[in-house]
MARTORVEX-479578 format. One line per field, with one value per atom (N, C-alpha, C): residue in one letter; x negated, y negated, z negated. Coordinates in pm, whole numbers. Layout:
% residues N
rest c(a; ...) .
x c(X; ...) .
y c(Y; ...) .
z c(Z; ...) .
//
This chain:
% residues 325
rest c(x; x; x; x; x; x; x; x; x; x; x; x; x; x; x; x; x; x; x; x; x; x; x; x; x; x; x; x; x; x; x; x; x; x; x; x; x; x; x; x; x; x; x; x; x; x; x; x; x; x; x; x; x; x; x; x; x; x; x; x; x; x; x; x; x; x; x; x; x; x; x; x; x; x; x; x; x; x; x; x; x; x; x; x; x; x; x; x; x; x; x; x; x; x; x; x; x; x; x; x; x; x; x; x; x; x; x; x; x; x; x; x; x; x; x; x; x; x; x; x; x; x; x; x; x; x; x; x; x; x; x; x; x; x; x; x; x; x; x; x; x; x; x; x; x; x; x; x; x; x; x; x; x; x; x; x; x; x; x; x; x; x; x; x; x; x; x; x; x; x; x; x; x; x; x; x; x; x; x; x; x; x; x; x; x; x; x; x; x; x; x; x; x; x; x; x; x; x; x; x; x; x; x; x; x; x; x; x; x; x; x; x; x; x; x; x; x; x; x; x; x; x; x; x; x; x; x; x; x; x; x; x; x; x; x; x; x; x; x; x; x; x; x; x; x; x; x; x; x; x; x; x; x; x; x; x; x; x; x; x; x; x; x; x; x; x; x; x; x; x; x; x; x; x; x; x; x; x; x; x; x; x; x; x; x; x; x; x; x; x; x; x; x; x; x; x; x; x; x; x; x; x; x; x; x; x; x; x; x; x; x; x; x; x; x; x; x; x; x; x; x; x; x; x; x; x; x; x; x; x; x; x; x; x; x; x; x; x; x; x; x; x; x; x; x; x; x; x; x; x; x; x; x; x; x; x; x; x; x; x; x; x; x; x; x; x; x; x; x; x; x; x; x; x; x; x; x; x; x; x; x; x; x; x; x; x; x; x; x; x; x; x; x; x; x; x; x; x; x; x; x; x; x; x; x; x; x; x; x; x; x; x; x; x; x; x; x; x; x; x; x; x; x; x; x; x; x; x; x; x; x; x; x; x; x; x; x; x; x; x; x; x; x; x; x; x; x; x; x; x; x; x; x; x; x; x; x; x; x; x; x; x; x; x; x; x; x; x; x; x; x; x; x; x; x; x; x; x; x; x; x; x; x; x; x; x; x; x; x; x; x; x; x; x; x; x; x; x; x; x; x; x; x; x; x; x; x; x; x; x; x; x; x; x; x; x; x; x; x; x; x; x; x; x; x; x; x; x; x; x; x; x; x; x; x; x; x; x; x; x; x; x; x; x; x; x; x; x; x; x; x; x; x; x; x; x; x; x; x; x; x; x; x; x; x; x; x; x; x; x; x; x; x; x; x; x; x; x; x; x; x; x; x; x; x; x; x; x; x; x; x; x; x; x; x; x; x; x; x; x; x; x; x; x; x; x; x; x; x; x; x; x; x; x; x; x; x; x; x; x; x; x; x; x; x; x; x; x; x; x; x; x; x; x; x; x; x; x; x; x; x; x; x; x; x; x; x; x; x; x; x; x; x; x; x; x; x; x; x; x; x; x; x; x; x; x; x; x; x; x; x; x; x; x; x; x; x; x; x; x; x; x; x; x; x; x; x; x; x; x; x; x; x; x; x; x; x; x; x; x; x; x; x; x; x; x; x; x; x; x; x; x; x; x; x; x; x; x; x; x; x; x; x; x; x; x; x; x; x; x; x; x; x; x; x; x; x; x; x; x; x; x; x; x; x; x; x; x; x; x; x; x; x; x; x; x; x; x; x; x; x; x; x; x; x; x; x; x; x; x; x; x; x; x; x; x; x; x; x; x; x; x; x; x; x; x; x; x; x; x; x; x; x; x; x; x; x; x; x; x; x; x; x; x; x; x; x; x; x; x; x; x; x; x; x; x; x; x; x; x; x; x; x; x; x; x; x; x; x; x; x; x; x; x; x; x; x; x; x; x; x; x; x; x; x; x; x; x; x; x; x; x; x; x; x; x; x; x; x; x; x; x; x; x; x; x; x; x; x; x; x; x; x; x; x; x; x; x; x; x; x; x; x; x; x; x; x; x; x; x; x; x; x; x; x; x; x; x; x; x; x; x; x; x; x; x; x; x; x; x; x; x; x; x; x; x; x; x; x; x; x; x; x; x; x; x; x; x; x; x; x; x; x; x; x; x; x; x; x; x; x; x; x; x; x; x; x; x; x; x; x; x; x; x; x; x; x; x; x; x; x; x; x; x; x; x; x; x; x; x; x; x; x; x; x) .
x c(-895; -1053; -1088; -1156; -1257; -1394; -1452; -1568; -1689; -1661; -1756; -1742; -1642; -1635; -1711; -1753; -1801; -1967; -1997; -2125; -2215; -2358; -2400; -2411; -2475; -2466; -2351; -2244; -2114; -2056; -2110; -2095; -2161; -2292; -2405; -2310; -2263; -2201; -2057; -1990; -1869; -1919; -2024; -2063; -2133; -2193; -2275; -2140; -2028; -1910; -1941; -2043; -2079; -2109; -2112; -2143; -2210; -2373; -2433; -2421; -2492; -2473; -2569; -2666; -2766; -2658; -2582; -2528; -2422; -2366; -2283; -2334; -2454; -2537; -2548; -2587; -2615; -2467; -2374; -2221; -2205; -2224; -2178; -2267; -2394; -2473; -2427; -2371; -2345; -2200; -2104; -1929; -1916; -1991; -1983; -2081; -2137; -2261; -2216; -2092; -2036; -1913; -1923; -1807; -1667; -1657; -1530; -1499; -1434; -1422; -1309; -1351; -1289; -1191; -1104; -1044; -1116; -1172; -1284; -1374; -1419; -1504; -1433; -1268; -1227; -1181; -1163; -1132; -1270; -1401; -1504; -1517; -1442; -1451; -1349; -1239; -1148; -1162; -1242; -1326; -1389; -1490; -1572; -1509; -1412; -1294; -1242; -1173; -1111; -1201; -1339; -1417; -1502; -1526; -1614; -1526; -1643; -1567; -1629; -1770; -1842; -1902; -1820; -1865; -1921; -2020; -2070; -1918; -1915; -1844; -1825; -1952; -1958; -1880; -1882; -1773; -1641; -1580; -1457; -1429; -1531; -1510; -1537; -1603; -1607; -1526; -1448; -1303; -1218; -1187; -1069; -1109; -1242; -1262; -1278; -1304; -1320; -1154; -1067; -949; -872; -872; -807; -851; -994; -1034; -989; -993; -928; -797; -689; -555; -499; -586; -531; -641; -763; -810; -894; -831; -892; -834; -709; -693; -626; -601; -566; -387; -318; -313; -337; -483; -528; -415; -395; -342; -210; -198; -34; -45; 27; -6; 78; 66; 138; 185; 324; 397; 310; 230; 158; 48; -3; -109; -40; 52; 149; 183; 211; 202; 99; -7; -157; -204; -189; -211; -143; -13; 85; 52; 7; -31; -171; -291; -401; -415; -338; -336; -249; -161; -60; -79; -20; 5; 148; 205; 350; 437; 377; 484; 435; 351; 260; 145; 115; -40; -137; -213; -360; -434; -432; -506; -463; -506; -501; -578; -700; -772; -686; -654; -541; -470; -390; -258; -292; -449; -486; -519; -560; -631; -504; -370; -251; -195; -190; -153; -260; -386; -446; -422; -391; -363; -224; -145; -15; -42; -120; -157; -214; -319; -394; -326; -227; -179; -76; -74; 59; 184; 190; 314; 298; 389; 377; 480; 501; 637; 695; 793; 870; 858; 820; 838; 678; 606; 446; 486; 555; 569; 670; 760; 864; 780; 710; 634; 529; 485; 406; 487; 575; 701; 733; 783; 837; 751; 587; 496; 490; 507; 488; 607; 727; 834; 811; 767; 754; 661; 544; 457; 511; 563; 642; 731; 856; 971; 919; 839; 767; 653; 590; 449; 350; 373; 275; 245; 134; 99; -41; -33; -146; -184; -297; -364; -276; -193; -162; -205; -187; -262; -229; -234; -212; -253; -181; -247; -290; -254; -319; -178; -54; 49; 171; 280; 440; 527; 568; 673; 777; 797; 934; 870; 735; 706; 625; 665; 604; 487; 374; 224; 180; 100; 26; -20; -89; -118; -12; 90; 194; 258; 254; 322; 242; 117; 30; 11; 37; 70; 207; 299; 436; 432; 400; 326; 264; 163; 63; 172; 254; 343; 420; 515; 640; 589; 465; 407; 291; 304; 202; 324; 231; 268; 280; 331; 334; 472; 513; 671; 744; 845; 950; 901; 803; 747; 797; 845; 860; 796; 832; 789; 908; 1032; 1115; 1148; 1198; 1217; 1341; 1325; 1444; 1517; 1655; 1768; 1692; 1638; 1555; 1423; 1381; 1289; 1326; 1467; 1513; 1599; 1613; 1691; 1611; 1510; 1351; 1344; 1300; 1291; 1426; 1583; 1642; 1656; 1617; 1573; 1510; 1368; 1254; 1318; 1387; 1430; 1528; 1649; 1733; 1634; 1542; 1477; 1389; 1341; 1222; 1338; 1437; 1507; 1482; 1479; 1449; 1277; 1198; 1097; 1003; 875; 781; 728; 769; 687; 635; 529; 439; 561; 496; 606; 604; 515; 491; 637; 671; 744; 897; 943; 1063; 1042; 936; 946; 949; 855; 873; 989; 1081; 1184; 1285; 1300; 1404; 1344; 1254; 1221; 1203; 1164; 1155; 1298; 1412; 1560; 1633; 1578; 1596; 1590; 1449; 1413; 1502; 1528; 1603; 1744; 1790; 1911; 1928; 1821; 1812; 1801; 1732; 1709; 1817; 1907; 2034; 2159; 2105; 2210; 2224; 2197; 2201; 2065; 1956; 1835; 1737; 1675; 1613; 1460; 1393; 1252; 1193; 1099; 1046; 942; 898; 783; 674; 547; 440; 404; 405; 358; 398; 518; 597; 526; 541; 493; 359; 271; 144; 119; 219; 243; 266; 320; 366; 285; 276; 176; 247; 377; 402; 347; 337; 272; 117; 88; -78; -126; -48; -103; -74; -28; 4; -104; -173; -208; -361; -401; -508; -563; -692; -714; -630; -595; -530; -345; -307; -156; -74; -108; -26; -24; -129; -161; -25; -16; 49; 223; 259; 365; 401; 327; 317; 374; 315; 327; 468; 505; 622; 752; 727; 832; 874; 735; 752; 891; 941; 1044; 1172; 1164; 1304; 1344; 1459; 1505; 1464; 1487; 1461; 1304; 1216; 1076; 1011; 1134; 1095; 1132; 1241; 1295; 1189; 1140; 1067; 935; 860; 743; 744; 895; 903; 978; 1018; 1101; 989; 1044; 1006; 1019; 945; 969; 1115; 1166; 1325; 1374; 1476; 1562; 1594; 1589; 1577; 1727; 1837; 1986; 2007; 1937; 1951; 1900; 1761; 1690; 1773; 1858; 1902; 2044; 2111; 2242; 2231; 2090; 2060; 2014; 1956; 1912; 2016; 2128; 2243; 2292; 2305; 2432; 2305; 2196; 2078; 2101; 2119; 2120; 2247; 2347; 2485; 2457; 2499; 2505; 2629; 2615; 2716; 2836; 2938; 3043; 2953; 2922; 2848; 2741; 2667; 2525; 2613; 2727; 2762; 2820; 2895; 2968; 2848; 2748; 2603; 2564; 2539; 2453; 2549; 2693; 2775; 2784; 2822; 2803; 2657; 2542; 2399; 2380; 2417; 2404; 2462; 2433; 2496; 2567; 2470; 2538; 2493; 2429; 2429; 2489; 2582; 2699; 2622; 2506; 2469; 2428; 2431; 2366; 2236; 2113; 2001; 1936; 1839; 1813; 1734; 1674; 1626; 1745; 1839; 1971; 2034; 2053; 2095; 2006; 1877; 1775; 1809; 1835; 1857; 1982; 2093; 2204; 2209; 2095; 2108; 2028; 1897; 1830; 1928; 2010; 2056; 2217; 2240; 2346; 2270; 2155; 2085; 2058; 2026; 1946; 2091; 2182; 2308; 2401; 2431; 2524; 2665; 2711; 2838; 2809; 2848; 2885; 2975; 2951; 3081; 3160; 3285; 3347; 3346; 3297; 3261; 3135; 3076; 2979; 3007; 3084; 3131; 3155; 3232; 3217; 3122; 3044; 2870; 2855; 2818; 2749; 2816; 2959; 3015; 2963; 2925; 2891; 2744; 2657; 2569; 2555; 2654; 2659; 2600) .
y c(196; 216; 123; 143; 51; 45; -98; -107; 2; 83; 175; 288; 307; 409; 380; 234; 224; 247; 297; 323; 161; 234; 90; -3; 18; -49; -115; -47; -113; -218; -188; -280; -413; -396; -513; -597; -533; -631; -691; -605; -675; -797; -781; -878; -1002; -974; -1080; -1163; -1099; -1171; -1199; -1160; -1182; -1020; -1039; -908; -962; -936; -964; -851; -900; -774; -663; -681; -589; -503; -561; -487; -397; -449; -371; -255; -257; -150; -37; -106; 9; 86; 17; 63; 145; 180; 215; 338; 350; 475; 581; 511; 568; 638; 547; 573; 664; 645; 734; 846; 869; 996; 1127; 1153; 1275; 1283; 1168; 1161; 1097; 1083; 1067; 979; 874; 822; 849; 886; 959; 879; 896; 829; 724; 797; 738; 645; 651; 561; 433; 465; 366; 273; 316; 251; 168; 219; 120; -6; 24; -81; -190; -147; -237; -312; -229; -328; -476; -388; -510; -621; -594; -695; -768; -704; -801; -885; -888; -975; -1047; -1016; -1075; -1252; -1313; -1477; -1514; -1484; -1477; -1353; -1349; -1185; -1251; -1175; -1159; -1111; -1157; -1110; -939; -903; -754; -692; -733; -679; -661; -762; -737; -647; -607; -511; -393; -381; -245; -206; -314; -289; -249; -277; -226; -80; -60; 78; 182; 140; 198; 268; 140; 177; 276; 245; 323; 454; 471; 633; 715; 630; 704; 724; 642; 647; 748; 752; 854; 957; 972; 1058; 1152; 1131; 1222; 1357; 1388; 1510; 1557; 1706; 1751; 1779; 1756; 1692; 1546; 1528; 1368; 1292; 1174; 1066; 1075; 1123; 1107; 1043; 946; 887; 952; 1006; 1100; 979; 1027; 934; 857; 973; 899; 830; 848; 747; 600; 625; 478; 397; 475; 399; 372; 448; 393; 286; 279; 170; 28; 38; -73; -124; -50; -87; -159; -102; -145; -292; -287; -408; -524; -487; -622; -628; -745; -745; -848; -774; -822; -830; -718; -723; -803; -868; -975; -915; -921; -883; -988; -930; -1006; -1095; -1095; -1183; -1157; -1239; -1220; -1053; -1056; -934; -795; -791; -681; -631; -767; -722; -693; -751; -708; -559; -524; -384; -317; -313; -252; -226; -355; -329; -264; -253; -138; -6; -2; 166; 221; 94; 147; 158; 90; 112; 231; 262; 378; 506; 521; 652; 679; 825; 879; 844; 865; 873; 791; 734; 698; 671; 668; 616; 495; 484; 349; 231; 262; 132; 73; 122; 55; -45; -19; -160; -235; -189; -279; -373; -311; -389; -525; -464; -530; -668; -630; -747; -827; -783; -861; -973; -907; -1017; -1127; -1092; -1206; -1292; -1225; -1296; -1399; -1371; -1433; -1573; -1535; -1614; -1744; -1695; -1811; -1878; -1848; -1910; -1984; -1922; -1994; -2065; -2046; -2120; -2064; -1940; -1896; -1747; -1709; -1548; -1559; -1432; -1425; -1524; -1596; -1695; -1850; -1866; -1959; -2039; -2165; -2244; -2385; -2492; -2618; -2669; -2761; -2849; -2766; -2612; -2534; -2519; -2511; -2482; -2545; -2544; -2615; -2470; -2475; -2380; -2402; -2284; -2271; -2270; -2268; -2284; -2154; -2083; -1971; -2002; -2005; -1995; -1904; -1924; -1835; -1692; -1694; -1620; -1532; -1595; -1507; -1417; -1510; -1404; -1299; -1296; -1198; -1086; -1124; -992; -954; -1030; -959; -846; -934; -821; -679; -714; -626; -510; -575; -461; -393; -467; -422; -309; -350; -274; -161; -128; -18; 92; 212; 324; 417; 368; 413; 397; 387; 357; 468; 463; 586; 691; 703; 778; 773; 646; 626; 465; 429; 303; 190; 252; 131; 67; -45; -168; -122; -118; -56; -192; -144; -236; -315; -257; -319; -418; -403; -479; -602; -574; -674; -765; -739; -794; -923; -836; -922; -1048; -1027; -1110; -1219; -1164; -1294; -1349; -1305; -1395; -1489; -1455; -1565; -1667; -1611; -1686; -1804; -1778; -1871; -1954; -1917; -2010; -2098; -2070; -2176; -2233; -2226; -2248; -2422; -2467; -2623; -2696; -2546; -2617; -2606; -2653; -2698; -2526; -2401; -2307; -2305; -2184; -2145; -2101; -2127; -2084; -1932; -1877; -1708; -1651; -1736; -1687; -1646; -1740; -1703; -1601; -1570; -1440; -1307; -1330; -1203; -1167; -1267; -1233; -1185; -1255; -1213; -1070; -1022; -903; -801; -816; -730; -676; -765; -749; -649; -711; -636; -506; -482; -334; -275; -344; -231; -196; -274; -270; -162; -182; -53; 68; 52; 220; 269; 203; 251; 219; 213; 161; 292; 412; 570; 586; 512; 591; 575; 730; 782; 744; 636; 609; 729; 809; 899; 870; 980; 976; 937; 885; 887; 1021; 1119; 1244; 1313; 1286; 1306; 1174; 1027; 966; 983; 1019; 1089; 1159; 1259; 1356; 1323; 1188; 1170; 1103; 1142; 1066; 916; 859; 751; 662; 697; 628; 627; 744; 711; 632; 611; 527; 382; 344; 219; 187; 300; 328; 208; 136; 76; 63; 39; 36; -67; -173; -271; -216; -199; -143; -255; -431; -539; -516; -486; -506; -411; -271; -187; -242; -294; -318; -489; -542; -674; -625; -517; -458; -396; -329; -255; -370; -458; -544; -637; -666; -791; -775; -630; -625; -608; -646; -688; -508; -502; -368; -287; -309; -200; -144; -274; -225; -154; -174; -71; 37; 90; 226; 260; 212; 266; 299; 247; 285; 426; 479; 604; 718; 642; 752; 850; 997; 1132; 1096; 1177; 1175; 1238; 1166; 1208; 1115; 1175; 1151; 970; 887; 771; 729; 797; 782; 817; 926; 973; 852; 831; 706; 591; 535; 390; 446; 534; 547; 563; 613; 648; 510; 443; 287; 222; 214; 118; 163; 302; 336; 307; 281; 263; 120; 32; -130; -168; -81; -140; -137; -252; -252; -183; -93; -19; -94; -53; -109; -180; -41; -42; -171; -189; -284; -393; -390; -524; -604; -535; -571; -626; -565; -598; -713; -744; -859; -977; -956; -1077; -1149; -1041; -1084; -1123; -1108; -1141; -1245; -1283; -1410; -1539; -1644; -1730; -1730; -1623; -1607; -1707; -1800; -1909; -2071; -2033; -2126; -2202; -2171; -2216; -2104; -2173; -2079; -2160; -2054; -2104; -2109; -2181; -2158; -2023; -1961; -1813; -1728; -1743; -1650; -1653; -1833; -1822; -1773; -1772; -1714; -1553; -1480; -1382; -1307; -1390; -1380; -1393; -1485; -1475; -1365; -1358; -1224; -1108; -1058; -955; -961; -1102; -1082; -1064; -1097; -1093; -964; -894; -736; -613; -640; -580; -553; -451; -465; -495; -473; -481; -565; -665; -710; -691; -650; -602; -698; -666; -788; -848; -789; -828; -942; -958; -1041; -1118; -1116; -1199; -1361; -1391; -1535; -1578; -1496; -1608; -1601; -1483; -1472; -1612; -1631; -1756; -1873; -1888; -2043; -2065; -1974; -2019; -2021; -1970; -1940; -2084) .
z c(-4299; -4320; -4435; -4518; -4588; -4529; -4618; -4537; -4592; -4706; -4752; -4627; -4557; -4455; -4325; -4334; -4188; -4191; -4081; -4046; -4073; -4123; -4150; -4049; -3936; -3812; -3776; -3781; -3737; -3878; -3988; -4102; -4089; -4052; -4001; -3932; -3784; -3696; -3772; -3865; -3907; -3988; -4053; -4170; -4080; -3975; -3905; -3830; -3762; -3701; -3580; -3482; -3382; -3315; -3179; -3089; -2977; -2956; -2839; -2730; -2618; -2491; -2570; -2645; -2636; -2753; -2860; -2955; -2882; -2747; -2698; -2609; -2567; -2513; -2613; -2732; -2846; -2900; -2880; -2929; -2802; -2701; -2568; -2582; -2611; -2636; -2706; -2842; -2945; -2938; -2889; -2891; -2774; -2643; -2543; -2525; -2643; -2632; -2594; -2631; -2591; -2518; -2439; -2329; -2351; -2503; -2534; -2659; -2635; -2794; -2896; -2981; -3105; -3168; -3255; -3315; -3424; -3501; -3572; -3540; -3399; -3320; -3291; -3263; -3214; -3334; -3448; -3561; -3611; -3588; -3607; -3489; -3384; -3287; -3314; -3391; -3442; -3519; -3633; -3737; -3676; -3604; -3541; -3477; -3394; -3311; -3442; -3523; -3616; -3673; -3687; -3793; -3674; -3581; -3487; -3444; -3448; -3431; -3292; -3266; -3135; -3038; -2955; -2899; -2755; -2676; -2555; -2440; -2343; -2248; -2214; -2205; -2248; -2335; -2450; -2546; -2536; -2480; -2434; -2312; -2216; -2134; -2201; -2282; -2360; -2458; -2506; -2584; -2543; -2432; -2333; -2300; -2239; -2179; -2317; -2404; -2514; -2570; -2575; -2622; -2517; -2380; -2270; -2325; -2306; -2311; -2458; -2550; -2673; -2623; -2609; -2591; -2487; -2377; -2260; -2224; -2280; -2232; -2329; -2461; -2548; -2595; -2524; -2551; -2422; -2407; -2279; -2316; -2217; -2089; -2066; -2018; -2004; -1922; -1987; -1905; -2011; -2077; -2156; -2302; -2315; -2460; -2542; -2667; -2761; -2834; -2893; -2985; -3106; -3122; -3263; -3214; -3102; -3040; -3029; -2972; -2962; -3102; -3174; -3328; -3356; -3358; -3414; -3314; -3178; -3086; -3140; -3177; -3219; -3359; -3441; -3576; -3543; -3459; -3466; -3414; -3286; -3226; -3251; -3341; -3419; -3558; -3587; -3724; -3758; -3834; -3875; -3755; -3667; -3555; -3405; -3430; -3346; -3315; -3175; -3109; -3171; -3210; -3273; -3186; -3053; -2955; -2820; -2701; -2608; -2539; -2619; -2566; -2592; -2724; -2759; -2684; -2617; -2548; -2404; -2324; -2236; -2242; -2363; -2381; -2369; -2437; -2415; -2294; -2205; -2080; -1999; -2023; -1970; -1990; -2120; -2149; -2077; -2055; -1980; -1853; -1799; -1652; -1604; -1724; -1675; -1720; -1821; -1850; -1727; -1713; -1612; -1683; -1827; -1906; -2064; -2081; -2263; -2290; -2433; -2489; -2443; -2424; -2382; -2452; -2573; -2670; -2645; -2576; -2571; -2436; -2317; -2232; -2313; -2347; -2423; -2538; -2625; -2713; -2678; -2525; -2479; -2427; -2332; -2258; -2390; -2515; -2601; -2637; -2667; -2717; -2599; -2453; -2366; -2387; -2394; -2411; -2553; -2638; -2757; -2743; -2699; -2643; -2572; -2459; -2384; -2450; -2509; -2560; -2672; -2794; -2897; -2897; -2768; -2765; -2857; -2929; -3014; -2961; -2989; -2954; -2878; -2815; -2733; -2596; -2613; -2534; -2556; -2652; -2725; -2830; -2812; -2910; -2924; -3029; -3034; -2924; -2833; -2748; -2609; -2610; -2498; -2408; -2454; -2366; -2452; -2375; -2447; -2405; -2547; -2556; -2461; -2397; -2322; -2162; -2136; -1988; -1955; -1845; -1778; -1724; -1767; -1713; -1605; -1507; -1419; -1507; -1614; -1707; -1764; -1786; -1832; -1728; -1603; -1479; -1466; -1456; -1439; -1536; -1670; -1771; -1761; -1723; -1706; -1561; -1466; -1367; -1386; -1471; -1508; -1583; -1666; -1780; -1663; -1584; -1546; -1427; -1347; -1228; -1274; -1429; -1445; -1430; -1405; -1389; -1514; -1638; -1759; -1802; -1900; -1955; -1932; -1875; -1840; -1772; -1715; -1598; -1460; -1437; -1316; -1265; -1130; -1135; -1099; -1111; -1138; -1270; -1215; -1341; -1429; -1549; -1620; -1667; -1706; -1758; -1855; -1931; -2074; -2038; -1930; -1887; -1822; -1749; -1678; -1762; -1907; -1973; -2032; -2053; -2100; -2011; -1865; -1789; -1795; -1801; -1807; -1938; -2048; -2160; -2149; -2083; -2049; -1964; -1863; -1730; -1822; -1904; -1962; -2048; -2118; -2243; -2129; -2028; -1953; -1817; -1812; -1678; -1608; -1739; -1705; -1727; -1737; -1756; -1633; -1606; -1483; -1484; -1431; -1450; -1308; -1365; -1236; -1089; -985; -889; -874; -902; -887; -978; -1057; -1184; -1121; -1018; -974; -886; -786; -710; -784; -910; -990; -1047; -1105; -1170; -1047; -918; -839; -801; -764; -713; -797; -933; -1031; -1091; -1096; -1104; -996; -857; -762; -774; -776; -814; -892; -1000; -1099; -1056; -999; -926; -813; -728; -623; -702; -813; -839; -906; -936; -1010; -901; -799; -668; -564; -618; -571; -526; -550; -488; -587; -610; -744; -742; -785; -741; -819; -730; -803; -907; -953; -1054; -998; -1140; -1029; -979; -1072; -1019; -849; -857; -757; -627; -687; -550; -538; -613; -564; -438; -471; -377; -191; -196; -92; 21; 140; 215; 232; 226; 259; 164; -10; -94; -78; -72; -64; 57; 163; 255; 211; 109; 41; -53; -113; -247; -235; -343; -363; -489; -518; -679; -764; -685; -757; -746; -836; -866; -823; -854; -771; -657; -589; -454; -373; -427; -361; -405; -530; -514; -438; -430; -346; -212; -149; -19; -28; -141; -150; -133; -203; -234; -124; -46; 82; 194; 173; 256; 218; 85; 19; -20; -66; -106; -24; 135; 233; 247; 223; 168; 42; -66; -170; -147; -66; -26; 70; 176; 295; 219; 99; 36; -10; -49; -87; -3; 95; 198; 248; 232; 291; 460; 517; 686; 683; 757; 797; 941; 990; 1117; 1067; 1181; 1178; 1122; 1200; 1162; 986; 951; 842; 734; 752; 660; 660; 768; 789; 676; 674; 627; 478; 466; 313; 259; 320; 278; 260; 359; 341; 202; 208; 62; -62; -67; -186; -222; -119; -108; -162; -179; -239; -394; -455; -627; -642; -739; -794; -915; -934; -1032; -1135; -1192; -1343; -1344; -1265; -1232; -1203; -1127; -1066; -1204; -1281; -1387; -1487; -1523; -1591; -1560; -1403; -1363; -1369; -1341; -1331; -1491; -1554; -1730; -1757; -1723; -1756; -1705; -1569; -1496; -1545; -1574; -1641; -1793; -1845; -1985; -2070; -2076; -2153; -2087; -1985; -1955; -1833; -1770; -1670; -1571; -1417; -1332; -1286; -1336; -1291; -1139; -1142; -963; -936; -1052; -1023; -993; -1093; -1086; -923; -898; -748; -650; -683; -583; -581; -709; -703; -650; -645; -583; -415; -411; -231; -198; -248; -215; -197; -312; -316; -185; -183; -53; 73; 76; 219; 230; 121; 149; 130; 59; 26; 141; 230; 323; 256; 107; 97; -70; -80; -210; -296; -408; -504; -536; -547; -579; -720; -820; -947; -911; -794; -776; -683; -609; -521; -555; -688; -695; -728; -788; -824; -652; -591; -467; -378; -379; -306; -373; -502; -558; -520; -440; -393; -272; -186; -31; 37) .
//
C-alpha cells in the first residue's frame, strides 16, 4: 500500500506518528461501522502501527481486536484462518522473517488462540520468534540492557504458554513434536541460565503432553472437545486456566480432562495403556535428551515425571531414567 492510497484521516495519523485515545475512538467508529474489519481497513491499521512512535494504551487493545476480527471473523466459516490470510498476517507482522515488535507477536498469539483452526505454520512461526528472542536476546520485548541473551523470562514463559495452549494450530490441543523440539532447543540454550521458575514446569508438562498424545490416546479436536461435558466443566474464559487444571494431575489428569463417561475399570485400563511411551517416541526422546552432551535439570525433571506417571518405562529410556533415579 502506498501513502497515496491511504484515506486522509489515516494519512494524518501516519504523518503525526502518534495515536491518542480520541484517535482510537474515531478509528473504532470507522473500522467497525459495518461490523467487520475489511482487509483494506486492516492495511490502514498496519500503516499507522508501523509509523507510530507514541501511542495510547487504547491503541494496543484496538490493534489486537481489529487484527483478530479481520483474520478470524471476516468470512464464513467463521473461526478459520485461511492459508492466504496466514501468509498475509506473517508478511504484515514481520520483516525479514522477524516479528516487528511485542504488540505484533501478542496480536498473532491472540489470532491463534481465537481461531478454531489455522495453518500450522502460524503457531510454528510464533514459537520461532520467541525462541529467537530468548536465545539471541533480540526480537519482541528485547533491547539493549533489558535482557540477557540465553535467559527465559516470565514474559517468555507466558508467550510460550499462550502459543502452545491456544486452540489453533493443527486443530487439536495436543503439543506437537515440532513444538516439543522448539522447547528442547530453548532448554539446551538456557540450561545454565537463571531462568524464571515457571519455565521448568512448562517444559516438563508440555513435552509430557506431546508424549501422552502419541502414546495411545488421541487428544480430540477443539470441535470434539467442545461437545464433551467433561471439557465444558473445566472451561473458563482463560485458556491457560483450563490447561493448568488439566495438567495438575500429570498424564492421568490430561486424560481425565477428555475422558467420556465409561466404566471405571475400562477407563483405568485405557489410561494405563495411553500413559506408556511407544517405541518410536522413546527413541526420539532418548536421542533428543542430552543431545548437546549434557543431561540438564529440566530433562532430569521430565524423565522423573514420566517415570512416576508411566506404568512401564520403555527400554530405550531405562538408562536415562536410571541416571536420575
